[in-house]
BADOBA-291801 format. One line per 4 residues: number of its first residue (from 1); their letters; for each residue x, y, z of N, C-alpha, C. Coordinates in nm, 4 decimals, always signed. Example, Ala and Ser with C-alpha at 12.3 -4.5 7.8 and 13.67 -1.06 7.14 Angstrom:
1) AS) +1.3190/-0.5690/+0.7800/+1.2300/-0.4500/+0.7800/+1.3200/-0.3300/+0.7800  +1.2850/-0.2250/+0.7080/+1.3670/-0.1060/+0.7140/+1.2900/+0.0030/+0.7870
//
This chain:
1) EALF) +0.0609/-0.1055/+0.0266/-0.0146/+0.0128/-0.0149/+0.0471/+0.0714/-0.0445  +0.1803/+0.1089/+0.0981/+0.2842/+0.2577/+0.0631/+0.3361/+0.2493/-0.0269  +0.4052/+0.1913/-0.1861/+0.4157/+0.1899/-0.2870/+0.2841/+0.2324/-0.3444  +0.1946/+0.1784/-0.3740/+0.1106/+0.2974/-0.4366/+0.0560/+0.3939/-0.4041
5) KAMG) +0.0594/+0.4158/-0.3101/+0.0531/+0.5422/-0.2580/+0.2431/+0.6330/-0.2939  +0.2840/+0.5772/-0.2781/+0.3764/+0.7145/-0.3367/+0.4322/+0.6829/-0.4694  +0.3123/+0.5974/-0.5381/+0.3080/+0.5615/-0.7243/+0.2276/+0.6917/-0.7261  +0.1522/+0.7940/-0.6287/+0.0636/+0.8678/-0.6438/-0.0888/+0.7906/-0.7186
9) TGWP) -0.0852/+0.6253/-0.7803/-0.2098/+0.5963/-0.8386/-0.2695/+0.5166/-0.6835  -0.2666/+0.4558/-0.5851/-0.3173/+0.3846/-0.5379/-0.3478/+0.3118/-0.5527  -0.4225/+0.2167/-0.4692/-0.4754/+0.0314/-0.5412/-0.5580/+0.0883/-0.5228  -0.6440/-0.0144/-0.6877/-0.5286/-0.1012/-0.7391/-0.5390/-0.0306/-0.8532
13) RGGK) -0.5300/+0.1364/-0.8419/-0.5005/+0.1481/-1.0512/-0.3261/+0.1600/-1.0337  -0.2736/+0.0971/-0.9344/-0.1281/+0.0972/-0.9891/-0.0796/-0.0899/-0.9649  -0.1860/-0.1250/-1.0323/-0.1323/-0.2670/-1.0085/-0.1662/-0.3452/-0.9101  -0.1509/-0.4749/-0.8906/-0.1803/-0.5876/-0.7434/-0.1196/-0.5994/-0.6969
17) LTDV) -0.1745/-0.6492/-0.5663/-0.0601/-0.6411/-0.4738/+0.0280/-0.8161/-0.4487  -0.0038/-0.8419/-0.5662/+0.1122/-0.9648/-0.5948/+0.2252/-0.8821/-0.6763  +0.1568/-0.7943/-0.7380/+0.3498/-0.7339/-0.8156/+0.4197/-0.7133/-0.6859  +0.4272/-0.6460/-0.6198/+0.4968/-0.5696/-0.4924/+0.5518/-0.7076/-0.3484
21) ELHQ) +0.6867/-0.6788/-0.3711/+0.6484/-0.7796/-0.3135/+0.7856/-0.7867/-0.2020  +0.7534/-0.7748/+0.0256/+0.8955/-0.7097/+0.0920/+0.9843/-0.7627/+0.1402  +1.1199/-0.7718/+0.1329/+1.1834/-0.8034/+0.2005/+1.2726/-0.7733/+0.2997  +1.2300/-0.8959/+0.4219/+1.3573/-0.8827/+0.5062/+1.4820/-0.9267/+0.5189
25) GAGG) +1.5924/-0.8344/+0.4711/+1.7320/-0.9149/+0.5543/+1.8123/-0.8365/+0.5938  +1.9479/-0.9019/+0.6136/+2.0626/-0.8638/+0.7331/+2.0989/-0.7079/+0.6559  +2.1077/-0.5767/+0.5157/+2.1006/-0.5234/+0.4449/+1.9863/-0.4094/+0.4928  +1.9063/-0.4618/+0.5600/+1.7466/-0.3998/+0.5424/+1.6455/-0.4578/+0.4909
29) PRIE) +1.5356/-0.3564/+0.4917/+1.4263/-0.3694/+0.4117/+1.4191/-0.3398/+0.2378  +1.3949/-0.4400/+0.1746/+1.3949/-0.4148/+0.0305/+1.3119/-0.4554/-0.0863  +1.2441/-0.3709/-0.1533/+1.0802/-0.4409/-0.2804/+1.1241/-0.4588/-0.3901  +1.0670/-0.5860/-0.4569/+1.0330/-0.5953/-0.5230/+0.9432/-0.6163/-0.5951
33) VTGA) +0.9291/-0.5173/-0.7555/+0.7916/-0.4794/-0.7997/+0.8265/-0.5674/-0.9665  +0.6986/-0.6524/-0.9908/+0.6500/-0.7036/-1.0858/+0.5630/-0.5918/-1.1400  +0.5413/-0.6853/-1.3177/+0.3783/-0.6659/-1.3898/+0.3294/-0.4798/-1.3401  +0.2560/-0.4800/-1.3380/+0.0938/-0.3291/-1.4069/+0.2511/-0.2632/-1.3664
37) ARVI) +0.2806/-0.2663/-1.2552/+0.3672/-0.1729/-1.1346/+0.5157/-0.1293/-1.1428  +0.5390/-0.2604/-1.2302/+0.6789/-0.2262/-1.2654/+0.6968/-0.1650/-1.3419  +0.5763/-0.1706/-1.4665/+0.5365/-0.1209/-1.5554/+0.5503/+0.0913/-1.5423  +0.4784/+0.0789/-1.4670/+0.4240/+0.2053/-1.4020/+0.5265/+0.3193/-1.3611
41) LDGR) +0.6877/+0.2377/-1.3211/+0.7492/+0.2251/-1.2056/+0.8607/+0.2653/-1.3797  +0.8269/+0.1955/-1.4300/+0.9188/+0.1974/-1.5509/+0.9281/+0.3556/-1.6162  +0.8564/+0.3758/-1.6365/+0.7683/+0.4744/-1.6925/+0.7718/+0.6224/-1.6602  +0.7767/+0.6010/-1.5371/+0.8319/+0.7300/-1.4978/+0.9820/+0.7617/-1.4303
45) RVSE) +1.0341/+0.6120/-1.4797/+1.1818/+0.7303/-1.4395/+1.2110/+0.6789/-1.3490  +1.1882/+0.5832/-1.2101/+1.2296/+0.5595/-1.0968/+1.3395/+0.4444/-1.1157  +1.4349/+0.4941/-1.0456/+1.5789/+0.4082/-1.0546/+1.6022/+0.3241/-0.9257  +1.5040/+0.3739/-0.8058/+1.5778/+0.3422/-0.6398/+1.4820/+0.3037/-0.6863
49) IAVT) +1.4271/+0.2157/-0.5075/+1.2710/+0.2774/-0.4390/+1.3930/+0.2294/-0.3018  +1.3289/+0.3277/-0.2575/+1.3925/+0.3200/-0.1189/+1.3242/+0.2704/-0.0125  +1.3369/+0.2100/+0.0655/+1.1707/+0.1745/+0.1767/+1.2595/+0.1934/+0.2924  +1.1545/+0.1572/+0.4289/+1.1710/+0.1214/+0.5371/+1.0669/+0.1367/+0.6157
53) TSWE) +1.0810/+0.0344/+0.7390/+1.0081/-0.0062/+0.7843/+0.9884/-0.0481/+0.9824  +0.8731/-0.0199/+0.9993/+0.8467/-0.0785/+1.1466/+0.7427/-0.1330/+1.1956  +0.7696/-0.1971/+1.3383/+0.6510/-0.2116/+1.3741/+0.7399/-0.2846/+1.5334  +0.5890/-0.2230/+1.6260/+0.6062/-0.2739/+1.7537/+0.4622/-0.3564/+1.7660
57) GNLA) +0.4146/-0.4238/+1.8399/+0.3144/-0.5558/+1.8542/+0.2521/-0.5630/+1.7097  +0.0825/-0.5327/+1.7229/+0.0554/-0.5805/+1.5440/+0.0260/-0.4068/+1.5657  +0.0935/-0.2946/+1.5258/+0.1924/-0.2088/+1.4268/+0.2452/-0.2188/+1.3323  +0.2482/-0.1585/+1.2398/+0.3226/-0.1211/+1.1334/+0.3383/-0.0246/+1.0477
61) LCLV) +0.4522/+0.0170/+1.0203/+0.4798/+0.1648/+0.9346/+0.5999/+0.1285/+0.8530  +0.5173/+0.1281/+0.7105/+0.6523/+0.1749/+0.6120/+0.6014/+0.2250/+0.4807  +0.7800/+0.3311/+0.4816/+0.7881/+0.4176/+0.4419/+0.8751/+0.4325/+0.3298  +0.7789/+0.4203/+0.1774/+0.8228/+0.4785/+0.0682/+0.8608/+0.5384/-0.0178
65) LLLR) +1.0195/+0.5766/-0.0366/+1.0874/+0.6330/-0.1193/+1.1003/+0.6434/-0.2998  +1.0397/+0.6570/-0.3743/+1.0325/+0.6509/-0.5237/+1.1823/+0.8033/-0.6366  +1.3154/+0.7370/-0.6411/+1.4290/+0.7891/-0.6404/+1.4568/+0.7535/-0.8111  +1.4579/+0.9449/-0.8795/+1.5061/+0.8733/-0.9808/+1.6571/+0.8923/-1.0682
//
């Protein structure tokens, strides 16, 4: 949802939820984008997706920045 908001399209106009995968690793979180969402990002010349996450209990936050 945070990615679609950063794209300015919202969901579902920005693609399917299954177009976006959040991966948590030793180097921090990263987002992998495929499908219609990838086509939109490529058309907007997005070269990097910066993402950070935080959570406590059952509350979560995800911040996404799209960089050219």
